[in-house]
N, C-alpha and C positions, 0 to 999 in steps of 0.2 A: 880483521874486523876490530880487534881490541886496540891495535895500534891506531886505526882511524878514529876510534872513539876517544882515545887518549889525546890525540892531536886536536880533535874538535873541542874537547873539554879544556885543554890548555889554552886554546885560542879564545874560548869564551871566558875562561878564568882571568885572562889578561885584559879582557874588555868587559867588565861587569855591566856596563850600561847596555850593551847589546843583549846580554843574557836577560837583564831585567825587562827590556822591551819585548823580547820573545815570550817570556813567561807571562807578561801582562797584556800580550796581544789580544787574547780572547776577551779580557775585561774591557780593553779599549774599544773593541768592536761592539760589545754590549752597551757601553756608555754612549757610543755614537747613536745607537738606536733609541736609547733612553726608555726602553720597555722590556729589555731582557736582562735577567740577573742570574747569578750562579745560585744553585740550590745548596742545601746543607750537605747533600751527598758529595758534591764537587768540592766544597770547602773542607769537608772531612778528609777526603783523599789527598787534597793538596796539603793539609796539615801533616798527614802521615808521611808524605814524601819529603816535606821540609824537615820533619823530625829524623827521617832516615838519613838525611844528608849529614847529620852529626856524626854518623858512623865513619864518614870519610876521614875525619881527624884521627881516628884510632886504627882504621884499616884502609890505607890508600889503595889497596888492591881492588876495593869495591867501587872505585870511581867510575870505571866503564859501565858497571851494572846499574849503578844509580843513574848515570846519564842516559842509558838506554831506556830505563823505566820512565824517567822524566819526559823523554822525547815521545814515547808511546802515549803517555798520559796527555801530553800537549796536543798530539795529533787527534786523540780521541775527543778531547774538548773542542777542538776546531771542527771536526766532522760533525759532532753532535750539535754544535751551534747552528749549523745550516739545516738541521732537521726541524727546527722550530717553525711552526705554522705562522706566517705573518698575519697581521691584523686584517689586511684586505681580504683574506680568504675566510674570514669569520663574519657573520652577520647575525643580529639578534632582534627580536621583537617582543613586546610585552602586551598581553591581552588582559584587560581588567576593566571593570566599571569605575568611573572616576568618582562616584559618590560612595563614601564609606560611613557606616554608622559607628558612633563612638562606643568603644569597648566591645564591639562585635567582630568576629572573624570575617575576613573578606578574601574571596578566592582570587588568586593571581596566577596567570600562566605565562611562562617564558619559553620562547622558541629560539634555539641556537642552531644555526646552519653551518656546516663544515663544507666549504666549496673546494677545498684542496683535494689532492689525490693521496693524502696521507691520513692515516688514523691518528687522532689526536686525543690525548688525555687532558681533561679540563676540570677546573673547579669554578663553579658559577655562583655568584652572589649578587643580589640586587642592591641598588642604591636606595637606601632607606633614610628618611629623616630621623633625627635623634629620638623622637617620641614614638617611633614605630618599632614593632617587633615582628619577626617572621618565623614561621614554623613549617619546615625546617629552615635554618638560617642560611645554609649553603648546600650545594650539590656537587658530588664527585662522580664523574662518569667518563667513558671513552666513546667518542663519536666516530663512526666508520667514515671512509672517504665518500665525499659527495652525498652526504646524508644529513639528517637533522635529529635533534633531541628536544623533547618537551619536558619542562620541569613545572610542577604544580606546588604551590605553597599557600599558606594562609597568612594574611596580613592583619595586624591589630594595632589600633592607636588609642592612646589614653588622653589625647589632646585634640580639641577641635581646631579647625582652621583650614586655610588653603596651603597646600604643599605641592611640590613638584619632584618627581623621580626622574632624573635626567640621564642616567647611564646604567649599564649593566657591566659589572666587573667580571672579567674572565681571566683565569690563570691557566695557561697552556704549557704543558711539560714537553721537553724534547724527548727524542726516542729513548735515550739512555738515562733520562731524568737528571742530567747534569745542569740543565738550564730551565728557568721559569720565565715565561713571557707574561707580563701583566698588561692587559688591555682594558680600556674603558670604551665600550661600544655605545655610541650615543643613541639612546632611546628615551625620549622625553614623554612623560605621562603626568598630566595634572591630577591631583588628588584633593577632593573636598571632603573633609571629615565633618559630618553633620551630627547633631544630637541623635539619640537612639530613635530611629524611625521604625524599627521592627516591632516596637511595642504597639504601634498602631494596628499592624496586622494581627498581633496576638489579641488585642482588645476586640477587633471585629470578630475573630473566631469565637471568643468567649461570649460575646454578645449574641451571636447567632445561636449558640447552644445554651443560652441562659445560664452561664456559669461565671458571671462577672465577680461573684463573691470570692472566687479563687485568687483574685488579685486585690482583694480588699474593698471593692466597689459595692456599696449597698444600693439596693433599689428603693428609692424614696419617692419616686413620682407616683401621684395618685391616679390610678387607672380609671378611665371612664369619665373624668371630669373635663377633659380637653376634647377638641372637636376635629383634629386632623389625624387621619389614619397614618400609622407608622409602620407596623409589621404584624405578622401572625406569629404566634408562639404557642407552646404547649400549655394546657390548662393546669393551674395549681389550685390548691384548696382555698387560697385567699382571694381568688378572682371572683368578680361578679358574674353570675350565670347569664346575665343579659348581654354580656360581651362575647358569648360563644358564637363562633361562625359555624353554623350547622352544615353549610355546603362543604367547607374545607374539612370539617370533622368527618363527613361521610366519605370524602375522597381519601383521607389519610387513615380512616378507621381509628382515630384517636382524637380526644377532645382538644379543640383548638380555639384560642381566644384572640381577639383583636386588641392591639395596643394603640393608644392614641397619645398625641403630644400637642402641646400648645402651638397654635398657628401664628402667634405674635413674635416677630423678630426683635430681639433685644440686643444690647451692645455690651461687649466686654473689652475693657482696656487693661492690658497688662503693663505694669511699670516694673521693669527689671533693673535692680540695683547691680551695677558692675564695678562697684568700688571695693575698698578694703574689707568691708563687712562680709563679702562673699568669697574671700580668698582661703578660708579654712578648708582643710581636707577632711573627707569622709570616705575611707577606703581608698580606691584607686582614683577617685575624681574629687574635684573641689565642689564647694557649695553651688557655684554658678552652673556647673554641669548638671547637677541634680535638679536645680531650679528650671533649667531649660527643658529637661526631659518632662517635668511636670507641666510646664506651660505648653509644650507641644502636644501632650496628650489631652489636656483640657481644651485646647484650641480645636483639636479634631472633634472632640465630643460636642463642643458648642456649635461648630460649623455644621455638624451633622444634624443638630437640633434646629438649624435655620438661623442662629444668632450671628451677629457681625462681631468680628474679633479684630482688635488693633493692638499695637505693641509700641512701647517707648523704652529704649535702652539708654541708661544714663550712668554717669559716675560724677566726675567734677564738671561735666557738661553733658548735654544731650547728644548721644552718639547716632541714634537712628530713630526714625518714626515711621511706623507702618500704619496707614490709615485703616480704620475698621471697614471690613468688607465681608460679604457673605459668600457661601459656596465653598465646596471642598477644595477647589483649585487654589483658594487663598492660602492654604497651608504652605504652598511652595514659596510665596512671598515672605511668610513668617520665617521659614527655614533660611532663606537667603539673607534675611536681615539679622539673624542671630548666630549662624554657624561659626563666624569668625570673631565673635565678641569674647573678650578676655576679662578676667577679674584683675583690676589694676590696684596697685597700692597707693590710692589717692582717696581723699575725703570726698564722699558723695555730697552733691549739692541738691538736697531735696527741694529747696525753694525754687531753683531753676526748673526742675522737672515738673513740679506741680503747677507753676505758672505756665509752662508749655502745655500742660494738659488742659488748663482752663481756656487757653487761646484756641487750641485746635480741636477740642472735644467738648463743645458746650452742651450737647444733648445728654440726658440722663443715661448713665452707664454703670455697670459693675466694674469698679476700679480695683484691680488686684495688684497690690504692692508685694513683691517678693524680695525680702531683704533679711536683715538680722538686727538684733539689738545687743550691743556689747558695752555701751557706756551711756552716761546720762545725756550727753550732747545729742547723739543721734536718736535716742529714745524720745527726748523732748521735741525734736523736729518731726519725727514720725507722728507723735501724738498731736502736735499743733496742726500740721497740714492735713492729716486725715480727718480730724474733727471739723475742719472747715469745709470738707466735702459733703458731710452729712446734710441731707435735705435735697441738694441738687443731684448728688450721685450716691451710690451705695458702695462705701469703701470696705475692702477686705484686705487685711494684712496677713501675710504668710511668713512665718519665721522658722528658721532651721535650728534644731536642737544640736547641742554639742555632746557627742558620746562620752568624751573624756570627763566632763563635769559630772554626769550621772554615774560614770564608772567609779570615780573617786568616792562619791557618797555611798554607793552600794558596797564597795570594798570595805569601807570602815563599818558600815552597818552589819555586814556579815561576820566580821571578825574584829569586834571593838577592842578586845583585850590583847590581841596579838600584834597590833600595829604600833609604831613608834610615834614620837611627837610630830615628825614631819608629815606623816600620813594624816594625823589628827588635824594639823593646821590646813593641809590641802583639802580635806573633807569639809572643814568648817568654811573655808573660803568658797568652795564649790557650792555648798548649800546656801550661802549668802547670795551668791550670784543667781542661783535658780529661784530663790525667793524673790529677789528683785525683779527678775524677768516675769515672774507670775504676776507681780503687782503692776508692771507695765501693761501686760495684756488685760488685766482687770480694768485699769484706767481707760484703755481704749474702748473696751466694751461698754463702760459707763457713758462714754461720749457717743455711743451709737455706731461704733466701728466694729465690724466682724473681725475676728482674729483666729488664726489657726497656727498652732505650734506643733511641729512634727520633726521626726528624725529625717535626714535627707533622703534616705532610700525609701521611706514611706510617704514622701511628700505627694507623689502622683495620686495615690489612692485617696489621701486626705483631701486634696484639692478638688478632685472630681466629686467626691461625696458632698463637700460643702456646696459646690455648684448645683448639684442635683437637689439638694435640700432647699437652696434659694429658689430654684425653679418651682419646686413643689409647693412652697409656702407663698409663692407670688410676691416675694419681697422686692423684686426689681420693677 
């Protein structure tokens, strides 16, 4: 046996090309498939065998032993190569709703089927766009022959828009874990990331239980002055006893009053700035995302009141226009018009947007501009065009506050003696900007323009409260 091994080794030693081809044969087969690659275990063993061959120079007697070990390893690699489950024996499917709410977890289910007669160890990972995160990110399991496995994870996105998940990545191990097969199973699923829609369900729940104050919404409508019945609710000490519904009170054994609302259908036109003024970040989302959440919530409240809601999205040009319509189904048109709008680093053309408004919305409306003020140029444009609307329309400007500006001023005010010159200059500059913004809002109010300034995360409650106050005071 030793003599045969010596003769084989001498033959291969004289022909190194043949030896190299034999050692590289498994890798050549893997390259041919373009999906199967050696594992770290295989490369580690191969490195140890290569290192052991150095001993041949010091102990030629070990040549047969090293050769036998190499041949055994080569055979093991070849045998293990053919235990890899091919891609045709694996199939996958993805079960999920295609509409996702921004920043909210979304359930996804992946089903992987093993059609072969072999047990296979797999690692499964979904194809996610860059702005998506998955919890957990991947799954490791073993699937029995002719069976299936189901994997559940939660998807989250911080960016709105239309996306597509095209494949499911599967890594299948060979029986002895010397090879990895990397497969991309085609499973295409469109994903539409909309603004936060779950806030609507939360609003409805709080409205039914008369707890809207928990989300900052104040009740400003005057009960009993309007003539259209809206709902029944529990009696409070501020209610007029004339509005008590005695039949419902007898059935519920609890004082119950009627709520009324105005029967007049009014119009709200949102003008959403998608330019550079809305690119600032607040937490995980930019200003535009917070603005869209506030617009969506107020649109739902207004549509529920019977008002007509329209929308103009613009930056350096008018991107989309949704004509004002009534009915809760109109919320779907507003969603489709806004879910893929992005804040662009361009200068907004307020003149084009307001001329477009005058041409397409001549009837008196509550015109809500959601934007920001950062410099004199855009502040003068906002003041000029909104002051021209007074009389024909009721203009309302909504501006987003910057947390960093207020934080700089607060940090210096809390510790005035412990900060350096840099902090002093930053606080002074921040205070100057805040004072200028306050003057801009005052100038708007002097021109008959309503103005609201709010932190982005509080914008929804502030905007709804302002709308309810306008309705209560019959300003529109």
